[in-house]
N, C-alpha and C positions, 0 to 999 in steps of 0.2 A: 020694252024700254027702246026708245028712239035714238038713232045716231046723233049726237052733238060732239063738240070738240071736247066739253068735260066728260061726257059719257064714254067717249073713246080713251081719253087719257086714264079714267077710272078703270075701265076694262083692261087695259093694258097693264097698267100697275098690279091688278089683281092677278093677271096672268104670271107676272114676275114673282109675286109673293107666293101664289098657290103652287107654282111650278118652278122652283128655283133654278136660275141659269148658272152655268159654270163661270159665266163672267162675273156674276155678283157674289155668289156663295162659295164658289171653289169646287173642285171635282168630287169630293167625297160625299157632299150633299146633292149634287145635281147630275152627275154622270152615272148613267145606266148603260153599260155594255151590253151588247147583244142585239139581234135584229129582228126578233119575232115580233116585238112591239109595233116595229115600223112597218114590217109586212102586213099586220093586222090593220094598221092606220091606212096604208096604201091601198089595201083591198077595200076598206069601208069608202074610200074617196073615189073608187072605180079605177084603181091602179094608174095614176096619172103618170108615175114614173116610166110607163112603157109608152108614153104618147108623144115623146119628143127625143130626138137625138141628144147625146150627152157627151160631156168630157169630164172625166173625174179626177180631181187634182188633190193629192195629199202630199205631206212633207212637213219636216221640222220648221223650215223657214222658206219664204219665197212663194207659198202657195197662193197668197192673196194677190201678190204682183203679178205672177203668171197668169192668173185667172183673169185679172182685169185686162192684161194685154190681149189674150185670146179673145175675149168677148169684143174688145174695141176693134181687133183685126177682122174678126168673122163678119162683124156688121158692116165693115167697109166693104165686104164682097157681096153686099145686097142681102144679108140674112137677118131675120128677126132673132135675136139672141137674149136669152135669160142668164142672169148671173146671181148665184147664191153664195154668199160669204158670211163669215162671221170672226170675231164679234162685231158689233157695230162701234162707231166713235161716238156719235152725238144721238142719233135717231135710231130707233128699232128697225125701222123701214129700209135702212141702209143694206139690210142682208138680202133683200130681193129687188131686183131692178132688171128692166129690160131695155135694150138698145135696138131700135127698130131700123135696120138698114134697108129694109123693104121700101120704107118710105123716105129713105135718105136721111133719116134722123142723125144729127150730129152729137147729141147728148142723151145719156140714159135717163129713164124715168123710174123712180122708185114705186114699189107698190103703194096704193093709195090708202089713207086712213080708213075710208069707207070699206075697202077691201079686206084690209085687216080686221076691222070690226065685224063684217059680215061673216068670215070664217070662223072667227072666235065664237060668235054668238050661235052659229049654226052646229058647233062641234063641241061645245064645252062638256056636255054628257059624255061624250066619246073620250074626251081626255081623261076623265075619272074612270070610266068603264075599263079602258085599256091600260090604266096606270101609265100614262106617257109622261116622259121627261120633257123639260122645256125644249131642249134641242130637237126631240122627236115631233113636238107640236110645230115648231118653225120650219122644220124639214118638210114635213107633210103640207103646210102652208105654201111653201115655195113651190113644191111640185105641182100641187093643184092649181096654182096661179100660172105657172108657165104652161101647163096643159090647156087651160082655158083661153090663154092668149094665143095658143098655137104657135109656140115659138119653133123655129127650125132646129136651133141648138140651144141647150143650157149648159153653161160652165158651171160645175158643182165643186165646190171647195169642201173637203172632208174636215169634219170638226177635230176630233182626236184620234190619232191613230190612223185606223184605215179598216181592219179586218172586222172589227166590231162596231164600227162607226155607222151611225144611222143612216147616212148617205149611200152605204155599201149595198143597198138592194138595187141599185141602178146596174144595168147592162150597157155600158157606154160604148162609144166609138173609140175612145182612147182613154187609157189609164195613165197618170202622170204622178211621179214622185218627184218632187223638186229637189229636195236635200235631206240628209240625215243628221241629226246631231242629238247629243244628251238634252232632253227635256220631258217633263211628265214621266219621270222615270219610275215612279211608284206604280203607274198604270200600264207602262209600255215596256218596262224592262230596263236594266241598269248598264246595258252595254249599247253601242250603236248597232252591232249585229242584231240583237233582240230587236231593237226598235225598228230596224229594216224589216225584219220579219212581219212586225205588226203593219207597217205601211204596205208591204207588198201583199198584204191581204186584200187589196183592191184589185189585184190581177184577175182577169177573167180568161176561160178558154177560148182561144181564138182572136181576143182582143189586143191589139197591139199595146205594149206597156212602154213608157218612155221614162228614163232616169236623168233628171238634170245634172246632178254631180255625186259621185260616189267614190270613197276610198276603196282600194282593191279588195279588202275583207268584206266590206258592205257590197260591192258589186258581185262578189261571189254568191251573197245570200240572194240577191235578186236573180242571178242566173240561174240557181238552183230551183227558186220558186217558178220562174217562168217555164223552165223545163218540165217541172211536176205539173203545172196548171195547163201547159200547152198554149203558150202565147208567144208571138213574136216580141223580142226585147232590143230597145234602141238606147244608145247613151249619148246625151247631148253633149257631154264633155269631151267627145271625141273630136270636137270642132273648137276653134280658138274663140275666146270670148270678143264679141263684137262690140264696137264703139258705142257709147251712151250719149254722146255728144248732144244729139238732138233732142234726147228724151226729156219730158217734163217730170218724169220720175228721176230725181237727181242723185240718189245715192249711188255710190261707186259700185255697191253689191248688186245693182240692177243689170250689169253686164251678163251675170250668170243667168239671171232670170230672162233676159231678152234671148239669150241664145237657146234657153229651153223653149220658149214660145215659139221662136222661128223654126225650131226643130218639129215641135208638135204641128204646126201650120203645114209643114212639108208633108209630114206622114198623113195628114188629114185631106191633102190634095188642094191645099191653098197656098202654094209657096209665094215667098214675099215678092211683091210688086210695089210700085208707087203708092197706091191707095193703102196698102196693108202697112208699109212703113211709116206713112204719114199718120194712119190711125193710131199705131203703137206708139209713135213719137208724141201723141197728144193723149194718152191713156188717162192721165189724172184729170185733165179737163173734160174729156168725153165721158168718162165713167164716174166723174164726182168722187174720185178716189183720195182719201185722206190718210195722213199719219205716216207716210213713207218718205223721209228726208223732205218733208213738207216746210216751205217757207212761210212762216207766219207774220213777219215784220221785217222791215228794213230801217237801217240806221237807227239802233244797231241791228245787224241781221240775227234773225231768230229761227231756228229751224227745230223741228220736232220729228221723232221716229218712234214707232212701237216696238222696235226690236228690244227683247227682254231676256234672251237666254244667251249663254257665253259664244255660242257660234255667231249668232247675229251681232252681238254687241262687239266682238272682236274685230269685226268689219267696219262697224260705225266708229269705234274708238280709233281705230287706225286711220280712218278719214279724218278724223278730228285732230290727230297728231299732225297730220299734214298741214292744217289750219295754223296750228301753234308754230310749226316749223316755218311758216310763211311770214312770221312776225306779228301775228294778231294774238290777242289775249282771249283765253277761252273760259266761259263760264257755263257750268253743267248744273242744271236743276234736275235732280235726280230722284226718283222714288221707285220702290220696288214691292212686290208681292212676297208674303212670308215664305211661299213654298220655293222661291227662285234660289239659284245656286249662287249665292253672294260670294262665298269663298272662291268659287271658280271665275266670277266677274271681277273682283277686285284687282287681281294683278294685270288685268287688262286695260284699267283705266289710265288716261293720259296723266302722266306724273305731273306735268307743269300746269294743269287747269285748276281752277277754283271751283269748288263745289259747294252747292246749296241743297241740302238734303230735306226732302219733303215727303208727305204721306197724303195719297189721294184719299177721297171720302168713301171707302168701301171697307168692309170688315176684313176683307182679304189682305190688305195691305199692311206692310211692316210699317210700325210707327217710326216718325222721322227721329225720335229719341234713340231707338234701337239702331236704327240705320246708321245714324251719326257715330254712335259709340262703336259699332262693329267696323266702321270704316276707318276709324282712328289708327287701327293697325297697319293700315297701307297708305293712309293720306296725312301728311303734316297737319298739325292742329292749326296752323295759320292759313291754311288753304281749304278749310271745310267750316261750313255753318249749319246749324239745326234751324231750319226756317218755318217747321210746322206745315201749314197746308200748302197746297200747290200755288195759289194766287199769291200767297205771301212770298214764296220762294221766286216767282216770276217779277214781283215788284221789287224784291231786293236786287235781282239781276239787273233790271232796268235802271235801278238806282245806282248801282255800281258802275254801270256802262255810261251812264250820262255824261261823265268827265271826258270820254272819248269815244262817242258812239261808233265811229268808222273802225276804230281800233279793236273793238270788241266783237266777239262772236259768241252767241248763246245757244246752246243745244239743251232741249228738254226732251226726257225720255226715261226709259227703264220699265214701262209699263203702259198698256193701252188706257188705263184709267188716268195716267198722268197726262198723256196726250190728249185725251178727251177733254179735261178740265183746262189744258192750255189752250186748245182750239176755241172754246167757249170763252175764255178770258179775252182773247185778241179779237174775237167777232164782237165782243161787247164794248170794246175800247171806242 
């Protein structure tokens, strides 16, 4: 079969169906903890994981932002830098990109459709023989591509946890854990200390480890793990949070991520200078990075954010409360996955906002009916509507705000899937 646009789309769709992704089917069906299959795949590919220097980034929240900041900054120092992240927002190829600082490139490039096609066609039998998960396949694809393109560095974001994550076959130059919070408790543990232990599983002997932010009990877990493994340990939160005024990543929570990225660069021997700070300030544009306090529309202002667990949403909702306090009316288009801690999220929701409950088009999503009914325990009935699909929720928000576009602010979030459909909606306007 030859490569065509249709054959590519069919092949990719078959990959999603045959090897379900966590993004589409949930962790029970798609998550395969353990490293042996990944070691086997890496060996079959010629051990690409050992052919580039790497930075390994784990954490409950912030790892995507920190990874993108680091890739943008390192490219500004004249390095060819690969970046592997998940999940994607719109296009599968968003998971793998290279920004080539050697040539002075100012924008990252995604892996091409032809390259995705070639990898799948070349290794389909191996996927079955090795009984690989979707994430193991995409990780192998990324490592193989980065090795082929001879990147100087690859910034690799862990998928779930750390210790048993497919990416943990790496021996990096630096291991980073951005933050710890309660999420994916069924797989990682039901205390922050247990989750920290899983994330600390990326520590390697002699490889510096950096913690973005940690409560004392969690810090103790990291210190014990570092001592046991034999690696230097650093804490970014020993320094003040820097200003994010110039960043094109606008969420207030980005201050902690910026602090972590700057400390990481210092450890790696690339302390912040003018070129580094400019590259970080334009991370979203340079890396084509979406879904983090991203402005989708003006008049009314519409932003989206993929924050979906209580630690992330606490920060987002606090920032939204500031908008209400400034005198603007807040509309929140909100959808959530079935496995998220709604009871922990509900008390965080701004009390004076108006809510439009939606359900994105995935089997993992909580129905808008259930979300509406469960939220009635914390949100007055006159401030909440059941809108069904994401597009209908956005249309309703724009209809409400039409009377005073400058006076309204619209937030869309709760899930990567909600954000993905929102980005598509506004792209098609």
